[in-house]
C-alpha atoms as one frame of an Amber mdcrd trajectory, in Angstrom:
protein
  19.121 -58.722 -12.691  20.068 -57.704 -16.189  20.769 -61.361 -17.040  17.323
 -62.695 -16.053  14.986 -59.747 -16.765  14.044 -58.552 -20.185  14.078 -54.816
 -20.797  10.553 -53.760 -21.844  11.047 -50.015 -22.084  13.022 -49.093 -25.113
  14.782 -45.725 -24.931  14.021 -43.338 -27.739  16.781 -43.066 -30.295  19.050
 -40.101 -29.725  18.493 -38.870 -33.237  14.731 -38.573 -32.554  15.370 -36.474
 -29.447  17.714 -34.212 -31.351  15.284 -33.822 -34.231  12.406 -33.017 -31.847
  14.507 -30.359 -30.101  15.573 -28.919 -33.449  11.972 -28.859 -34.677  10.816
 -27.048 -31.545  13.618 -24.499 -31.888  12.737 -23.883 -35.525   9.077 -23.424
 -34.595   9.963 -20.766 -32.015  12.258 -18.972 -34.464   9.562 -19.086 -37.149
   6.943 -17.598 -34.803   9.311 -14.798 -33.799  10.128 -14.093 -37.435   6.440
 -13.928 -38.373   5.764 -11.542 -35.471   8.668  -9.291 -36.452   7.563  -9.328
 -40.088   4.003  -8.375 -39.145   5.272  -5.523 -36.967   7.536  -4.227 -39.725
   4.716  -4.451 -42.278   2.387  -2.554 -39.944   4.877   0.272 -39.419   5.977
   0.551 -43.049   2.377   0.654 -44.310   1.538   3.665 -42.112   3.152   7.033
 -43.003   2.838   8.242 -39.410   4.373   5.130 -37.866   7.116   5.093 -40.477
   8.021   8.716 -39.767   7.911   8.310 -35.995  10.222   5.286 -36.278  12.789
   7.436 -38.083  12.325  10.186 -35.492  12.941   7.707 -32.678  15.968   6.168
 -34.385  17.852   9.413 -35.031  16.884  10.927 -31.682  18.083   7.870 -29.784
  21.195   7.693 -31.955  22.179  11.184 -30.844  20.943  11.209 -27.258  22.299
   7.792 -26.258  25.678   8.760 -27.673  25.705  11.960 -25.622  24.678  10.110
 -22.472  27.451   7.543 -22.937  30.283  10.109 -23.068  28.908  13.159 -21.235
  30.404  12.579 -17.793  33.785  11.652 -19.272  33.714  14.777 -21.444  32.808
  17.087 -18.547  35.564  15.672 -16.371  38.211  15.876 -19.101  37.203  19.296
 -20.446  36.178  21.155 -17.266  37.461  18.993 -14.418  34.004  18.272 -13.017
  33.890  16.098  -9.907  31.175  13.875  -8.452  29.458  16.802  -6.698  28.994
  18.737  -9.924  27.846  15.584 -11.714  25.228  14.987  -9.035  24.021  18.593
  -9.284  23.486  18.285 -13.034  21.761  14.900 -12.748  19.546  16.160  -9.929
  18.592  19.249 -11.946  17.599  17.127 -14.942  15.755  14.573 -12.807  13.676
  17.060 -10.832  12.894  19.086 -13.953  11.837  15.939 -15.816   9.415  14.929
 -13.073   7.880  18.399 -12.935   7.491  18.716 -16.702   5.845  15.316 -17.132
   3.492  15.742 -14.184   2.551  19.402 -14.682   3.648  20.758 -18.061   2.673
  17.845 -20.306  -0.974  17.499 -19.127  -1.477  21.250 -19.569   0.126  21.533
 -23.002  -1.197  18.396 -24.665  -4.873  19.478 -24.978  -3.813  22.894 -26.283
  -1.170  22.133 -28.908  -1.185  18.363 -29.459   1.506  15.703 -29.487   3.241
  16.795 -32.692   3.958  20.334 -31.448   5.178  18.974 -28.118   7.457  16.535
 -29.956   8.926  19.291 -32.141   9.471  21.573 -29.138  11.182  18.763 -27.228
  13.439  17.951 -30.187  14.424  21.621 -30.555  15.251  21.625 -26.865  17.398
  18.506 -27.281  19.294  20.174 -30.140  20.018  23.220 -27.954  21.006  20.856
 -25.132  23.550  19.084 -27.341  24.992  22.215 -28.959  25.506  23.980 -25.634
  27.327  20.957 -24.243  29.424  20.510 -27.375  30.375  24.192 -27.663  30.592
  24.900 -23.916  33.173  27.616 -23.210  32.808  27.964 -19.431  31.902  25.787
 -16.457  28.459  27.367 -16.086  27.369  26.442 -19.635  26.763  22.741 -18.800
  24.317  23.860 -16.094  22.471  25.994 -18.641  22.421  23.063 -21.041  21.057
  20.718 -18.372  18.092  23.046 -17.857  16.831  22.076 -21.329  16.264  18.593
 -19.935  12.970  19.888 -18.555  11.674  20.081 -22.148  13.512  17.402 -24.121
  12.343  14.698 -21.722   8.902  15.067 -23.341  10.157  13.415 -26.541   9.345
   9.887 -25.356   5.789  10.597 -24.062   4.909  12.516 -27.230   6.363   9.760
 -29.402   4.339   6.991 -27.800   1.195   9.132 -27.804   1.509   9.574 -31.572
   2.083   5.831 -32.015  -0.955   5.070 -29.887  -3.210   7.307 -31.976  -1.860
   6.001 -35.283  -2.416   2.295 -34.530  -5.484   0.280 -33.631  -5.949  -1.279
 -30.212  -5.065  -4.742 -31.521  -1.802  -3.460 -33.052  -0.595  -1.288 -30.170
   1.901  -3.869 -28.956   3.348  -4.476 -32.415   3.842  -0.783 -33.147   5.235
   0.101 -29.727   7.506  -2.955 -29.755   8.872  -2.167 -33.208   9.733   1.411
 -32.241  11.324   0.192 -28.999  13.447  -2.204 -31.052  14.518   0.630 -33.352
  15.541   2.668 -30.305  17.529  -0.273 -28.930  19.449  -0.632 -32.199  20.303
   3.078 -32.121  21.405   2.823 -28.477  23.719  -0.029 -29.446  25.273   1.675
 -32.473  25.777   5.192 -31.125  28.401   4.556 -28.400  30.491   2.563 -30.884
  31.170   5.800 -32.775  30.858   8.360 -29.978  33.395   6.872 -27.565  36.430
   6.840 -29.909  35.435  10.194 -31.437  35.225  11.809 -27.995  38.560  10.336
 -26.932  40.178  11.577 -30.133  39.049  15.197 -29.750  39.947  15.250 -26.056
  43.472  14.068 -26.823  46.439  16.093 -28.050  46.099  14.546 -31.518  42.784
  16.293 -32.257  42.715  17.891 -35.743  41.282  21.130 -34.318  40.377  22.568
 -30.935  36.807  21.509 -30.239  36.665  19.115 -27.308  32.932  18.623 -27.622
  32.951  17.945 -31.362  31.471  14.470 -30.893  28.473  15.965 -29.078  28.031
  18.497 -31.891  27.980  15.566 -34.332  25.329  13.889 -32.176  23.233  17.051
 -32.393  23.117  16.592 -36.185  21.269  13.317 -35.632  18.699  15.183 -33.570
  18.358  17.832 -36.292  17.500  15.017 -38.723  15.020  13.686 -36.181  13.420
  17.131 -35.923  13.073  17.349 -39.717  11.239  14.021 -39.806   9.040  15.131
 -36.897   7.946  18.211 -38.835   6.833  15.970 -41.700   4.622  13.768 -39.530
   0.968  13.817 -40.464  -0.828  12.658 -37.353  -3.563  10.180 -38.128  -6.265
   8.770 -35.906  -8.059   5.456 -36.201 -11.619   5.815 -37.460 -14.518   4.972
 -35.180 -15.478   2.037 -37.452 -12.012   0.476 -37.070 -12.107   1.077 -33.328
 -15.432  -0.772 -33.032 -14.060  -3.681 -35.045 -11.066  -3.878 -32.722 -13.273
  -3.889 -29.627 -15.447  -6.686 -31.005 -12.497  -8.772 -32.130 -11.957 -11.746
 -29.764  -8.810 -11.882 -27.698  -8.108 -15.474 -28.696  -8.558 -16.650 -32.269
């Protein structure tokens, strides 16, 4: 058949296929870069969003580090088993549900998001210090009770972001802060894990098995300082009307 029939369909050159695939990839990368740049510009241009990004970064840097080593620390320092772990996790979980369903709706109209955020950050600092300086087996249970309050950090954070950004920029602002939190969650265990292992070993420079958790509490102190400096801003009614009238597709 190949001897008597002439091929009429000519295959596209391989170089054209490769160039088309490369062009499409570059287009996707360019769009993502533009989106990330717009989000960063939006956050940097707003004092409130800039401050809340720093609050989120340092809080997540400390809290994610504590979460990554806490169970290992409790087992090595106090000999906790799975039953005691489950009791602590259950205490924090039930308290978190109750505080977000009951406490947060009652407090928010009275004191506002900034006060709730500062209270929650103070609670997280106490939570970390009690774990890091725990001297008896009952202290971790006392520390876990602060989880009822510090769990309000995330709701208060996103409420402040929501008020400080227009309806058309909500996704950009929330996404940027979520990205900042993800970076902190990635970096923190890289330092916390070896530091915890070092102070739990016999080669520790001094006797403080929870020193790594105390260090993590410093990050939350920095976060609290930035939270105190936040000046909550609200979008004007004129800007809100412009956002409502703006078409979804342009």
